[in-house]
Backbone bond lengths (Angstrom), bond angles and torsions (degrees), N, CA, C in turn:
res aa  C-N    CA-C-N  psi(-1)  N-CA   C-N-CA  omega(-1)  CA-C   N-CA-C  phi
1 M - - - 1.420 - - 1.522 109.07 -
2 P 1.350 117.00 131.01 1.459 117.27 176.89 1.516 110.29 -67.28
3 N 1.337 116.65 154.25 1.449 117.28 179.05 1.510 110.99 -79.90
4 L 1.322 115.76 166.41 1.453 120.88 -173.32 1.515 112.04 -60.90
5 A 1.307 119.68 -38.25 1.452 122.74 179.19 1.543 110.49 -62.43
6 E 1.328 117.99 -41.39 1.460 121.21 177.89 1.534 111.10 -63.57
7 I 1.319 116.59 -40.96 1.469 120.52 179.98 1.519 109.27 -64.34
8 I 1.313 119.14 -47.19 1.471 123.48 179.94 1.504 110.96 -61.67
9 H 1.319 118.53 -41.56 1.472 120.43 177.83 1.530 112.11 -66.12
10 K 1.325 115.13 -37.34 1.484 120.05 176.72 1.526 109.74 -62.87
11 I 1.349 117.13 -44.81 1.439 120.66 179.71 1.539 109.26 -63.26
12 Q 1.328 118.03 -42.51 1.454 120.88 179.37 1.491 111.90 -62.32
13 K 1.309 117.05 -38.39 1.465 121.68 -178.67 1.521 112.16 -70.89
14 D 1.335 117.53 -39.21 1.458 121.89 -170.30 1.534 116.47 -97.15
15 L 1.314 116.53 -19.84 1.464 118.66 -173.05 1.508 112.65 -111.47
16 Y 1.332 115.50 156.97 1.449 122.58 176.43 1.530 106.85 -145.98
17 C 1.302 116.12 160.93 1.472 122.13 -179.05 1.515 109.41 -61.94
18 P 1.349 117.87 124.78 1.466 118.94 179.70 1.546 113.72 -70.81
19 V 1.329 116.96 -12.79 1.472 120.10 -178.55 1.522 109.89 -90.09
20 C 1.355 117.78 -52.14 1.452 120.11 -172.50 1.535 114.08 -113.43
21 G 1.351 117.06 -8.92 1.460 120.56 176.56 1.516 115.63 83.54
22 K 1.322 117.13 2.45 1.487 118.68 179.50 1.518 111.64 -72.82
23 N 1.335 115.38 144.72 1.468 120.58 174.04 1.533 107.70 -75.04
24 Y 1.320 114.08 151.92 1.468 119.51 179.86 1.500 111.85 -86.62
25 E 1.306 116.60 143.56 1.452 123.69 168.32 1.523 107.96 -86.42
26 I 1.316 117.92 156.83 1.474 121.42 -178.23 1.540 111.59 -53.01
27 G 1.313 117.88 -41.81 1.456 122.18 -178.59 1.497 113.98 -68.88
28 E 1.304 119.20 -11.66 1.471 123.93 -178.89 1.527 111.70 -94.25
29 I 1.316 117.30 1.75 1.472 123.25 -178.55 1.510 107.75 -113.62
30 R 1.370 116.01 122.29 1.456 120.35 -177.49 1.507 110.56 -128.15
31 L 1.314 116.15 128.77 1.447 121.05 175.72 1.536 107.26 -80.50
32 K 1.315 117.78 122.97 1.455 122.62 -177.28 1.534 112.11 -102.62
33 G 1.312 117.45 -23.03 1.456 119.61 -179.08 1.508 111.20 -171.23
34 L 1.349 115.48 158.38 1.431 122.26 176.99 1.518 107.10 -142.37
35 F 1.305 115.88 125.90 1.470 122.72 176.85 1.509 107.73 -136.52
36 D 1.330 114.65 118.14 1.472 121.60 -178.96 1.534 106.50 55.58
37 H 1.316 117.80 -115.02 1.497 121.26 179.78 1.517 110.70 -112.44
38 T 1.346 116.44 29.38 1.464 119.51 -179.36 1.537 107.63 -119.97
39 L 1.312 115.14 129.95 1.450 122.31 178.60 1.546 108.89 -107.47
40 I 1.311 116.53 139.54 1.451 120.62 170.97 1.496 104.83 -108.54
41 V 1.351 115.86 123.96 1.448 122.42 -172.30 1.508 109.35 -126.34
42 Q 1.341 117.57 137.15 1.463 123.31 175.65 1.535 105.60 -114.10
43 T 1.318 114.49 134.50 1.470 120.24 174.24 1.510 108.72 -124.11
44 I 1.304 116.42 142.96 1.464 122.77 173.58 1.514 106.89 -133.29
45 C 1.320 116.66 113.47 1.465 120.06 -176.38 1.519 110.31 -75.42
46 A 1.319 116.26 173.28 1.489 121.61 -179.70 1.507 111.42 -59.98
47 N 1.335 118.83 -24.52 1.460 121.37 178.31 1.528 113.42 -88.67
48 G 1.338 117.45 3.90 1.468 120.23 175.70 1.524 115.08 88.52
49 H 1.301 119.38 7.99 1.471 121.34 179.30 1.520 108.29 -81.38
50 M 1.337 115.83 124.52 1.452 121.09 -176.86 1.535 109.91 -103.66
51 T 1.316 114.89 137.70 1.458 121.31 178.85 1.517 107.43 -134.58
52 L 1.301 118.54 136.84 1.429 124.51 175.23 1.526 107.36 -118.00
53 F 1.301 118.29 130.05 1.456 119.80 -179.82 1.528 110.61 -145.95
54 M 1.308 116.43 163.64 1.448 124.34 174.42 1.506 108.94 -117.38
55 T 1.309 113.86 144.42 1.460 119.42 175.91 1.530 108.35 -142.83
56 T 1.293 115.79 148.73 1.454 120.39 179.58 1.506 110.33 -114.37
57 F 1.313 116.52 156.19 1.450 122.46 175.14 1.514 107.49 -140.61
58 H 1.308 113.97 145.83 1.476 121.47 -179.12 1.513 105.76 -133.66
59 P 1.306 117.89 98.22 1.451 122.59 -170.73 1.542 114.02 -64.54
60 N 1.306 119.31 -29.91 1.470 119.79 -176.19 1.513 113.09 -108.47
61 R 1.317 117.32 11.04 1.447 120.16 -177.97 1.540 111.12 -88.95
62 E 1.317 114.92 130.65 1.469 119.08 176.86 1.527 109.42 -73.49
63 R 1.272 116.32 139.77 1.458 121.67 178.49 1.529 109.48 -100.97
64 T 1.307 115.99 134.62 1.428 120.68 174.38 1.528 108.77 -108.46
65 P 1.305 118.27 146.75 1.446 120.98 -179.55 1.528 111.65 -62.51
66 I 1.312 116.55 146.68 1.445 121.29 176.26 1.528 108.18 -80.53
67 N 1.339 115.53 135.55 1.465 119.00 179.81 1.535 109.74 -117.42
68 A 1.317 116.84 176.04 1.458 121.45 -178.22 1.549 113.61 -58.36
69 N 1.334 116.49 -36.12 1.460 119.36 179.05 1.555 111.12 -65.06
70 D 1.318 115.13 -36.11 1.495 118.54 176.73 1.536 111.24 -60.97
71 I 1.287 116.19 -41.96 1.471 122.43 -179.75 1.543 109.33 -65.89
72 I 1.323 116.43 -42.83 1.478 120.53 179.31 1.525 109.65 -64.57
73 D 1.346 117.47 -42.31 1.454 121.51 179.42 1.536 110.27 -61.88
74 L 1.372 116.13 -43.95 1.442 119.57 177.97 1.513 112.48 -62.55
75 H 1.310 117.25 -43.53 1.484 122.48 177.60 1.501 110.11 -58.18
76 N 1.305 118.69 -47.28 1.468 123.24 -177.72 1.547 109.34 -64.88
77 A 1.310 117.38 -42.05 1.464 119.73 179.88 1.527 111.56 -65.45
78 L 1.332 118.12 -41.17 1.455 121.56 179.40 1.528 110.06 -70.02
79 E 1.325 117.85 -35.72 1.450 121.07 179.97 1.530 112.10 -64.85
80 D 1.343 115.85 -34.49 1.448 121.19 -178.33 1.567 112.36 -89.90
81 F 1.339 116.79 -10.88 1.480 120.45 -175.55 1.519 110.76 -76.22
82 N 1.318 116.93 130.99 1.477 121.49 -176.10 1.543 112.21 -96.07
83 G 1.326 117.24 -0.20 1.467 119.78 178.30 1.505 113.24 92.15
84 D 1.304 120.33 2.82 1.447 123.50 -177.77 1.532 109.52 -91.78
85 F 1.350 116.60 87.00 1.461 120.92 -178.85 1.525 112.55 -67.98
86 Q 1.330 116.02 -32.85 1.503 119.02 -179.06 1.509 110.24 -58.22
87 T 1.312 116.30 -49.46 1.480 120.89 179.72 1.513 111.19 -64.15
88 L 1.335 116.62 -41.37 1.449 121.62 179.37 1.499 111.41 -59.91
89 W 1.359 116.95 -47.03 1.460 120.94 -177.63 1.507 112.24 -71.50
90 N 1.320 117.80 -31.23 1.478 121.02 178.81 1.534 110.88 -70.92
91 N 1.334 118.09 -22.07 1.428 121.31 -179.20 1.536 112.50 -84.16
92 K 1.330 118.28 -6.89 1.460 121.53 -178.25 1.479 111.54 -87.47
Protein backbone atom coordinates (compact mmCIF):
# COMPACT_ATOMS: atom_id res chain seq x y z
CA MET A 1 0.00 0.00 0.00
CA PRO A 2 1.38 3.43 -0.87
CA ASN A 3 1.86 5.73 2.08
CA LEU A 4 -0.45 8.67 2.70
CA ALA A 5 2.07 11.27 1.49
CA GLU A 6 2.43 9.44 -1.85
CA ILE A 7 -1.34 9.29 -2.27
CA ILE A 8 -1.76 13.01 -1.52
CA HIS A 9 1.05 13.95 -3.94
CA LYS A 10 -0.53 11.78 -6.64
CA ILE A 11 -3.89 13.50 -6.10
CA GLN A 12 -2.19 16.90 -6.24
CA LYS A 13 -0.41 15.99 -9.47
CA ASP A 14 -3.41 14.47 -11.26
CA LEU A 15 -6.46 16.43 -10.10
CA TYR A 16 -7.75 19.95 -10.46
CA CYS A 17 -10.86 21.79 -9.31
CA PRO A 18 -13.78 20.81 -11.57
CA VAL A 19 -15.32 24.28 -11.13
CA CYS A 20 -12.43 26.69 -11.77
CA GLY A 21 -9.64 24.41 -13.03
CA LYS A 22 -7.09 25.37 -10.36
CA ASN A 23 -4.58 22.77 -9.22
CA TYR A 24 -4.74 21.82 -5.56
CA GLU A 25 -2.10 22.67 -2.99
CA ILE A 26 -1.19 19.95 -0.48
CA GLY A 27 -3.10 21.73 2.31
CA GLU A 28 -6.29 21.74 0.20
CA ILE A 29 -6.46 17.93 0.07
CA ARG A 30 -7.96 16.15 3.08
CA LEU A 31 -8.40 12.43 3.65
CA LYS A 32 -11.87 11.92 5.14
CA GLY A 33 -12.00 8.14 5.31
CA LEU A 34 -10.40 4.86 4.35
CA PHE A 35 -12.22 1.58 3.87
CA ASP A 36 -10.38 -1.44 2.49
CA HIS A 37 -8.75 0.02 -0.65
CA THR A 38 -11.12 2.98 -1.04
CA LEU A 39 -10.23 6.50 0.02
CA ILE A 40 -12.73 9.28 0.58
CA VAL A 41 -11.04 12.60 -0.15
CA GLN A 42 -12.24 16.19 0.22
CA THR A 43 -10.62 19.00 -1.71
CA ILE A 44 -11.18 22.73 -1.32
CA CYS A 45 -9.43 24.89 -3.91
CA ALA A 46 -8.07 28.39 -3.27
CA ASN A 47 -11.38 29.79 -4.60
CA GLY A 48 -13.40 27.84 -2.00
CA HIS A 49 -14.89 25.20 -4.30
CA MET A 50 -15.35 21.96 -2.37
CA THR A 51 -15.31 18.52 -3.96
CA LEU A 52 -15.74 15.15 -2.29
CA PHE A 53 -14.67 12.03 -4.17
CA MET A 54 -13.75 8.41 -3.70
CA THR A 55 -10.82 6.64 -5.28
CA THR A 56 -9.55 3.10 -5.05
CA PHE A 57 -6.08 1.67 -5.20
CA HIS A 58 -4.90 -1.89 -5.63
CA PRO A 59 -1.22 -2.18 -4.76
CA ASN A 60 -0.61 -5.66 -6.20
CA ARG A 61 -2.84 -5.50 -9.24
CA GLU A 62 -1.23 -5.53 -12.66
CA ARG A 63 -2.41 -2.78 -14.94
CA THR A 64 -3.11 -3.42 -18.58
CA PRO A 65 -3.13 -0.61 -21.14
CA ILE A 66 -6.50 0.80 -22.17
CA ASN A 67 -7.37 0.09 -25.77
CA ALA A 68 -9.99 1.41 -28.20
CA ASN A 69 -12.44 -1.40 -27.34
CA ASP A 70 -12.29 -0.40 -23.65
CA ILE A 71 -13.28 3.16 -24.58
CA ILE A 72 -16.13 1.93 -26.79
CA ASP A 73 -17.38 -0.37 -23.99
CA LEU A 74 -17.28 2.53 -21.51
CA HIS A 75 -19.13 4.80 -23.94
CA ASN A 76 -21.85 2.19 -24.48
CA ALA A 77 -22.24 1.55 -20.75
CA LEU A 78 -22.53 5.27 -19.98
CA GLU A 79 -24.96 5.82 -22.86
CA ASP A 80 -27.27 3.11 -21.48
CA PHE A 81 -26.86 4.11 -17.80
CA ASN A 82 -29.91 5.83 -16.32
CA GLY A 83 -28.16 7.20 -13.22
CA ASP A 84 -29.67 4.70 -10.77
CA PHE A 85 -26.62 3.61 -8.74
CA GLN A 86 -28.74 1.87 -6.11
CA THR A 87 -30.11 -0.62 -8.64
CA LEU A 88 -26.71 -1.01 -10.29
CA TRP A 89 -24.99 -1.83 -6.99
CA ASN A 90 -27.75 -4.18 -5.85
CA ASN A 91 -27.28 -6.20 -9.04
CA LYS A 92 -23.60 -6.89 -8.25
